[in-house]
C-alpha positions in Angstrom: 111.4 94.6 143.1 109.1 91.7 143.9 106.0 91.2 141.8 103.7 91.8 144.8 105.2 95.3 145.1 104.6 96.0 141.4 101.0 94.9 141.7 100.4 97.2 144.7 102.2 100.0 142.9 100.0 99.6 139.8 96.9 99.7 142.0 98.2 102.9 143.7 98.9 104.4 140.3 95.5 103.4 138.9 93.8 105.2 141.8 95.1 108.5 140.4 93.9 107.8 136.9 90.3 109.1 136.5 87.8 106.6 135.3 85.9 109.1 133.1 86.9 112.2 131.2 84.2 114.2 133.2 86.1 113.7 136.4 89.0 115.7 135.0 87.1 119.0 134.8 84.4 119.2 137.5 81.7 121.7 137.0 82.0 121.8 133.2 80.9 118.3 132.4 84.3 117.5 130.9 83.4 118.8 127.5 86.8 120.4 127.0 88.5 117.1 127.9 86.2 115.2 125.7 86.9 117.5 122.8 90.6 117.2 123.4 90.5 113.4 123.4 88.3 113.4 120.3 90.9 115.6 118.6 93.6 113.1 119.5 91.6 110.2 118.1 90.7 112.0 114.9 92.8 110.8 112.0 91.2 112.7 109.1 94.0 115.3 109.2 96.6 112.6 109.0 95.0 111.3 105.8 95.0 114.8 104.3 98.7 115.1 105.1 99.4 111.7 103.5 97.6 112.8 100.3 99.6 116.0 100.3 102.9 114.2 100.6 101.9 111.8 97.8 101.0 114.8 95.6 104.3 116.5 96.4 106.2 113.4 95.6 104.4 113.1 92.2 105.1 116.8 91.5 108.8 116.4 92.2 108.9 113.4 89.9 107.1 115.2 87.1 109.4 118.3 87.4 112.5 116.1 87.3 111.3 114.3 84.2 110.2 117.5 82.4 113.5 119.1 83.3 115.5 116.2 81.8 113.3 116.0 78.7 113.5 119.8 78.3 117.3 119.7 78.3 117.3 116.9 75.7 114.7 118.8 73.5 116.7 122.0 73.7 119.8 120.2 72.5 117.9 118.5 69.7 116.4 121.8 68.5 119.8 123.5 68.7 121.2 120.7 66.6 118.4 121.1 64.0 118.8 124.9 64.0 122.6 124.7 63.3 122.0 122.1 60.5 119.5 124.4 58.8 121.8 127.4 58.7 
């Protein structure tokens, strides 16, 4: 496809793309569309999810460490108990 055809194609495609969000919903002022696009741009939820994933990772690490130490402590106390008998 020649470049001239690509240029005309992109111009034709661009004519279907609205210039403003208001033009997508006539009569309502485009508030629904504006709200939707604002929701898509909002990244505060992504930050909360990232903090949640970090907290979950730390929790798994703590549980693994406590589980390993708990097993070792149980073995140590069992050894001491048998020596005292």
